C-alpha positions as a printed Julia matrix, in Angstrom:
422×3 Matrix{Float64}:
  20.44  -58.66  -54.12
  21.74  -55.07  -54.83
  18.27  -54.36  -56.25
  16.6   -55.56  -52.92
  18.66  -53.5   -50.96
  18.0   -50.47  -52.94
  14.44  -51.04  -53.07
  14.31  -51.55  -49.04
  16.69  -48.43  -48.69
  14.16  -46.21  -50.69
  11.11  -47.61  -49.05
  12.78  -47.11  -45.67
  13.25  -43.46  -47.04
  10.0   -42.75  -47.91
   8.41  -44.2   -44.49
  11.03  -41.92  -42.6
   9.79  -38.98  -44.51
   5.94  -40.12  -43.66
   6.86  -40.56  -40.14
   8.64  -37.26  -40.0
   5.52  -35.59  -41.4
   2.97  -37.62  -39.46
   3.56  -36.06  -36.01
   3.01  -32.22  -37.68
  -0.91  -33.14  -38.24
  -1.18  -35.39  -35.0
   0.53  -32.88  -32.68
  -1.59  -30.3   -30.69
  -1.6   -26.86  -31.99
  -0.45  -24.17  -29.6
  -2.5   -21.41  -28.0
   0.09  -18.74  -26.53
  -0.61  -17.23  -23.33
   1.09  -13.99  -22.4
   1.32  -12.91  -18.74
   3.56  -10.6   -16.65
   2.41  -11.95  -13.27
   5.82  -13.0   -12.65
   5.36  -13.16   -8.8
   2.69  -15.97   -9.26
   4.23  -18.66  -11.09
   1.75  -21.48   -9.76
  -1.16  -19.52  -11.0
   0.52  -19.27  -14.33
   1.46  -22.78  -14.42
  -2.22  -23.93  -14.03
  -2.94  -22.58  -17.68
  -0.51  -25.17  -18.88
  -1.53  -28.05  -16.71
  -5.17  -27.52  -17.56
  -4.23  -26.86  -21.18
  -3.17  -30.44  -21.47
  -6.77  -31.65  -20.59
  -7.76  -29.05  -22.98
  -5.89  -30.53  -25.77
  -7.48  -33.87  -25.54
 -10.63  -32.41  -26.56
  -9.74  -29.38  -28.93
  -6.06  -30.28  -30.36
  -4.67  -27.1   -28.73
  -2.27  -27.11  -25.82
  -1.76  -23.83  -24.07
   1.89  -21.96  -23.83
   2.49  -19.8   -21.01
   5.08  -17.17  -21.73
   5.84  -14.69  -18.52
   7.11  -11.29  -19.48
   8.85   -9.62  -17.12
   6.67   -6.69  -15.52
   9.39   -4.1   -16.17
   8.92   -2.88  -19.55
   6.07   -5.37  -20.55
   3.85   -2.82  -22.11
   6.46   -2.05  -24.89
   6.95   -5.8   -25.57
   3.2    -6.29  -25.7
   2.51   -3.33  -27.77
   5.43   -4.45  -30.4
   3.76   -7.7   -30.9
   0.36   -6.92  -30.9
   0.78   -3.99  -33.31
   2.85   -6.41  -35.45
   0.92   -9.48  -35.06
   3.81  -11.62  -35.81
   4.77  -13.34  -32.61
   1.72  -12.08  -30.91
  -0.13  -13.99  -28.2
  -3.68  -15.46  -28.43
  -4.48  -14.57  -25.06
  -2.72  -12.09  -23.01
  -3.09  -10.74  -19.41
  -3.61   -6.87  -19.19
  -5.96   -3.81  -18.26
  -9.25   -3.88  -20.55
  -9.32   -0.01  -20.36
  -5.76    0.05  -21.84
  -5.45   -2.69  -24.28
  -9.16   -2.57  -25.56
  -9.71    1.16  -24.8
  -6.69    3.26  -25.68
  -5.65    0.36  -28.29
  -8.15   -1.87  -30.12
  -6.21   -5.28  -29.88
  -9.35   -7.0   -27.89
 -11.77   -9.53  -29.28
 -15.28   -9.16  -28.08
 -16.16  -12.17  -25.56
 -18.76  -14.34  -26.82
 -22.33  -13.4   -25.54
 -22.95  -16.61  -23.6
 -19.57  -16.6   -21.84
 -20.07  -13.02  -21.02
 -23.29  -13.64  -19.35
 -21.53  -16.59  -17.27
 -18.94  -14.1   -16.03
 -21.6   -11.38  -15.21
 -23.83  -13.7   -13.4
 -21.03  -15.22  -11.18
 -19.03  -11.98  -10.23
 -19.37  -10.05   -6.84
 -21.0    -6.82   -7.8
 -18.03   -4.73   -7.44
 -16.39   -6.59   -9.71
 -18.75   -6.86  -12.67
 -17.23   -3.92  -14.58
 -13.53   -5.32  -14.2
 -13.06   -6.42  -17.77
 -15.31   -4.44  -19.54
 -14.92   -1.19  -21.92
 -17.75    0.95  -22.65
 -20.31   -1.64  -21.16
 -18.8    -4.28  -23.53
 -17.15   -7.26  -21.97
 -13.61   -8.14  -23.28
 -11.75   -9.92  -20.45
 -12.26  -12.2   -17.54
 -11.02  -10.82  -14.04
  -8.47  -12.76  -12.24
  -7.87  -11.61   -8.98
 -10.49  -11.17   -6.0
  -8.82   -8.8    -3.12
  -6.98   -6.96   -5.67
  -6.63   -3.95   -3.49
  -4.13   -3.22   -0.69
  -4.35   -4.2     2.92
  -1.99   -3.94    5.82
   0.11   -6.95    6.72
   1.77   -6.68   10.15
   4.46   -8.84   11.64
   3.02  -10.14   15.02
   6.58  -10.77   16.61
   7.85   -7.31   15.71
   4.73   -5.72   17.11
   5.09   -7.6    20.38
   8.85   -6.57   20.71
   7.92   -2.86   20.21
   5.02   -3.22   23.02
   2.24   -3.2    20.66
  -0.83   -5.41   20.48
  -1.24   -6.88   16.87
  -4.93   -7.9    17.7
  -5.45   -4.05   18.18
  -4.11   -2.4    15.0
  -3.93    1.23   14.47
  -7.06    2.42   12.83
  -6.31    6.02   12.05
  -3.36    7.36   10.01
  -2.28    9.3    13.37
  -2.32    6.25   15.35
  -0.48    4.41   12.4
   2.38    6.84   12.05
   2.84    6.6    16.11
   3.06    2.7    15.76
   5.59    2.96   12.93
   7.85    5.17   14.99
   7.71    2.52   18.04
   8.5     0.03   15.35
  11.44    1.49   13.78
  14.97    0.78   15.24
  17.94    3.23   14.52
  21.54    2.82   14.43
  24.18    4.83   16.08
  24.31    7.04   13.06
  20.51    7.64   13.3
  19.83    5.4    10.19
  17.07    2.64   10.5
  18.02   -1.01   10.72
  14.31   -2.01   10.71
  11.34    0.28    9.84
   7.83    0.37   10.5
   6.93    0.44    6.96
   7.84   -1.18    3.9
   7.75    1.64    1.38
   7.93    0.95   -2.52
  10.36    3.5    -3.99
  11.92    1.63   -6.89
  10.41    0.17  -10.13
   7.91    1.7   -12.66
   6.33    4.89  -11.53
   2.71    3.25  -12.17
   3.45    0.81   -9.37
   4.77    3.59   -7.18
   1.63    5.52   -7.71
  -0.58    2.69   -7.04
   1.17    2.18   -3.62
   0.81    5.9    -2.71
  -2.99    6.3    -3.6
  -4.32    4.48   -0.5
  -2.57    7.45    1.32
  -4.01   10.28   -0.96
  -7.48    8.78   -0.73
  -7.19    8.61    3.21
  -6.41   12.42    2.93
  -9.67   12.93    0.74
  -7.43   13.58   -2.65
  -7.92   12.16   -5.85
  -5.69   11.89   -8.97
  -8.35   12.85  -11.6
 -11.69   14.53  -11.91
 -14.66   12.33  -11.55
 -15.13   12.47  -15.28
 -11.39   11.6   -15.76
 -11.14   14.72  -17.94
  -8.97   17.12  -15.69
  -6.01   16.63  -13.5
  -5.18   20.22  -12.36
  -6.98   20.97   -9.31
  -6.96   17.18   -8.31
  -3.63   15.92   -8.83
  -2.3    18.81   -7.15
  -5.16   19.64   -4.94
  -4.14   20.89   -1.15
  -5.33   17.46   -0.04
  -2.92   15.65   -2.56
  -0.11   18.17   -1.63
  -0.72   17.19    2.08
  -0.8    13.43    1.35
   2.48   13.66   -0.52
   3.95   15.54    2.25
   3.2    12.87    4.76
   4.2    10.18    2.32
   7.86   11.81    1.95
   8.11   12.71    5.72
   7.83    8.67    6.28
  11.12    8.66    4.76
  12.95   12.07    5.56
  11.4    13.39    8.84
  10.18   10.04   10.51
  12.57    7.65    9.29
  10.09    4.99    9.62
  10.64    3.99    6.09
  13.75    3.56    4.06
  15.09    4.09    0.6
  18.13    1.91    1.28
  15.95   -1.37    2.04
  15.15   -3.99   -0.62
  12.08   -4.29   -2.27
   8.95   -3.93    0.58
   8.08   -7.48   -0.24
  11.6    -8.72    0.6
  11.9    -6.29    3.54
   9.04   -7.66    5.22
   9.86  -11.18    4.55
  13.17  -10.67    6.17
  11.52   -9.17    9.09
  13.15   -5.93    8.51
   9.93   -4.03    8.16
   6.94   -4.3    10.36
   4.25   -3.55    8.31
   3.62   -3.5     4.26
   0.48   -2.55    2.28
  -0.24   -5.34   -0.17
  -2.98   -7.41   -2.12
  -4.17  -10.71   -1.64
  -1.66  -12.2    -3.83
   1.05  -11.41   -0.92
  -0.57  -13.96    1.39
   0.69  -16.8    -0.9
   3.96  -15.07   -1.54
   4.69  -15.09    2.15
   3.91  -18.77    2.57
   6.22  -19.67    0.06
   9.04  -17.43    0.59
   8.93  -16.4     4.21
   7.16  -19.16    5.88
   8.51  -18.21    9.46
   7.02  -14.69    9.55
   3.96  -14.64   11.78
   1.47  -12.03   10.53
  -1.82  -10.65   10.52
  -3.76   -9.17    7.85
  -5.92   -5.97    8.83
  -7.97   -3.08    6.69
  -5.86    0.14    5.91
  -5.79    2.97    8.45
  -8.18    5.92    7.54
  -7.45    9.56    7.76
 -10.25   12.22    6.49
 -11.57    9.29    4.51
 -11.03    5.69    4.51
  -8.9     4.41    1.4
 -11.41    1.43    0.44
 -11.05   -1.37   -1.93
  -9.49    0.16   -4.74
  -6.48   -0.45   -7.32
  -5.02    0.89  -10.39
  -4.66   -2.69  -11.77
  -7.88   -4.45  -12.67
  -6.02   -7.3   -14.24
  -7.87   -9.55  -16.83
  -7.36  -12.15  -19.22
  -8.18  -11.02  -23.1
  -8.38  -12.66  -26.41
  -6.34  -10.73  -29.21
  -8.68   -9.95  -32.16
  -6.17  -10.56  -34.82
  -5.53  -14.1   -33.44
  -6.0   -17.17  -35.99
  -7.01  -19.09  -33.12
  -9.74  -16.73  -31.64
 -12.33  -19.62  -31.4
 -10.14  -22.19  -29.58
  -8.78  -19.17  -27.31
 -12.38  -18.48  -26.08
 -13.15  -22.19  -25.77
 -10.26  -22.38  -23.4
 -11.23  -19.59  -21.53
 -14.62  -21.05  -21.25
 -13.23  -24.61  -20.23
 -11.8   -22.51  -17.03
 -15.16  -20.67  -16.48
 -16.3   -22.68  -13.48
 -16.28  -22.8    -9.66
 -13.69  -25.52   -9.41
 -11.2   -24.14  -11.74
 -11.58  -20.75  -10.08
 -10.86  -22.19   -6.73
  -8.14  -24.56   -7.75
  -6.01  -21.98   -9.72
  -6.36  -19.31   -7.15
  -5.82  -21.72   -4.09
  -2.49  -23.11   -5.91
  -0.94  -19.59   -5.5
  -2.53  -18.42   -2.37
  -4.71  -15.83   -4.16
  -8.38  -14.94   -3.6
 -10.58  -16.58   -6.22
 -13.02  -14.38   -8.03
 -16.39  -16.46   -8.48
 -18.95  -15.49   -5.83
 -19.61  -18.88   -4.73
 -16.04  -19.28   -3.87
 -15.84  -16.18   -1.68
 -17.35  -18.41    1.23
 -15.4   -21.55    0.52
 -13.71  -23.24    3.47
 -10.47  -22.09    1.82
 -11.22  -18.43    1.64
 -12.87  -18.37    5.14
  -9.54  -19.79    6.67
  -7.44  -17.21    5.09
  -5.94  -14.51    7.53
  -7.49  -11.99    5.33
 -10.87  -12.98    5.03
 -12.47  -10.68    7.89
 -10.17   -7.6     6.66
 -11.27   -8.14    3.03
 -15.02   -8.06    3.96
 -14.09   -4.91    5.97
 -12.42   -3.32    3.22
 -15.5    -3.79    1.01
 -17.51   -2.33    3.31
 -15.74    0.76    3.18
 -16.99    3.64    0.42
 -15.56    2.81   -3.07
 -12.72    5.03   -3.67
 -11.91    6.82   -6.78
 -11.17    4.8    -9.9
  -8.87    5.86  -12.89
  -9.83    3.34  -15.45
  -8.68    5.8   -18.25
  -7.38    4.39  -21.54
  -4.3     6.36  -21.12
  -4.09    5.59  -17.11
  -0.58    4.09  -17.43
   0.88    7.36  -18.83
  -1.14    9.34  -16.4
   0.06    7.19  -13.51
   3.45    7.5   -14.79
   3.49   11.21  -14.93
   1.92   11.49  -11.55
   4.52    8.78  -10.09
   7.39   10.43  -11.3
   6.26   13.2    -8.81
   5.84   10.78   -5.94
   9.53    9.62   -6.58
  10.83   13.0    -6.85
   9.56   13.84   -3.42
  10.75   10.56   -1.82
  14.52   11.24   -2.95
  14.09   14.62   -1.77
  14.15   16.27   -5.4
  11.53   18.62   -5.11
   8.8    19.8    -2.76
   5.32   18.26   -3.01
   3.47   21.47   -4.35
   5.62   22.27   -7.29
   6.3    18.42   -8.24
   2.46   17.97   -8.18
   1.7    21.14  -10.13
   4.28   19.94  -12.7
   2.56   16.38  -12.77
  -0.8    17.75  -13.13
   0.27   20.07  -16.04
   1.7    16.99  -17.71
  -1.31   14.93  -17.1
  -3.49   17.27  -18.51
  -1.52   17.3   -21.67
  -1.72   13.52  -22.01
  -5.52   13.74  -21.67
  -5.95   16.29  -24.37
  -3.71   14.5   -26.74
C-alpha cells in the first residue's frame, strides 16, 4: 500500500510539473507598447482591447505601459539604448527617435503604401524621416484651436457666435472676460495660459502667437536660430504674450493647468488640440463651449504643432514582425474611427474625416477653416526637443518677469545655434 501511495505521489508531482510548464508555451506572448499620452486613457486602452483579438490569430497580446509625460524622454532613451526592458512599439516623434537617434525599424513597404494612400495630404509626411516611413500618425487635428466658454462670453456681453478674428479684437475680448478682485488680481481670466511643465510644451503653446506676428523659431532650412528666434517679430510676440500676465492680467500664473482652469469655468478661452474635446466631455461635461479658428495677426497661425505624434517599432525588438503585424491589424478605417471616437479625438484616415462622428463634432467647421490657412513653419529637426527647450526657457522667464524679451531671446538663439552645431 505504501508503494502505491509513493507511486501516486510521484505521478502527482510529475503531473504538477507538466501542468506548471504547459501554460508557458500556451500563453500568448507579449508585445510591449509604450505611450506617454496619459491624458487619453481610453485611446490607449484600445490597443489592449484589440490586442486580445490579435492574440487569437497571432499568439501575441499587447500590454500598454503609460510613461508619465514629464521626463518621458529620459526613460525612453535609457530603455532604447539599453535594449533590456525596451518596448516593441512606442509613441513619439519620428524626426526625434528615428532622426536624432537610430531606434526605429523601417515600416514594411506594403504597410507604408497603405498609410500613404489613406492619409490627408497635409499629414503624409508625418511619420517619415528623409522620405522613409517609420511611423503611423495617430491624431488628426493635432494643432491648436480656440475653445471658448459660451456662458462666460454671454455674461461678459460677448457673442460666442461672433468670436474675435484678430489678435487686437481677441485681446479686447479677453479684457472683458477677466474679473479682478479688490486687490486687482484675477479671479477669472480671459485666457488659460500654460506656464508650468516642460519647456517644450510651453514653446508649443506660444508658437501660435509667434506665427501670428509673422515670426518663426528657426530658419526655413532649420540650420540657424539667430535672426529668427530673436527677430523683431519674435520679440514683439513674446512681449505681447508676457503682457497678457503682467500688463493686462487676462492670464494668471496663479491658476492651475489651463485644461483645469477652463474646465472649472475660471478661464473663458483656451488654445488646445482636438483631444481636448474628449477631455471636456469626460471631465467638465457642464461646460458649454464652442471651438473656433485661432485669431490672426500679421499672419494666421495655421494648422501646425511641434508634436507630430506617431507609433513606431523598435529596431532591436525581438518581436518586430509581430509588432508590424499588430499595426497592420489596426490599419483600417473601422479601427481608426473606433479608437479615436472612444477618446473623442479626430481620426486620421481620410475616409473618416467626413464620417457622421466627425461632422457632428463642435470643431468640424473650425478644423476645415484652420486647414485652409497657409501652412505655418514646421520645426521637425532631429534636435527639435532640445531646441524647443532652450526657446521655452526664454518664454518661461518672460512670463515670470525674470527678464525682458529681447535679451532673453538673444540668449536663447545663441544657445539654439550651439545645439544646431553640435
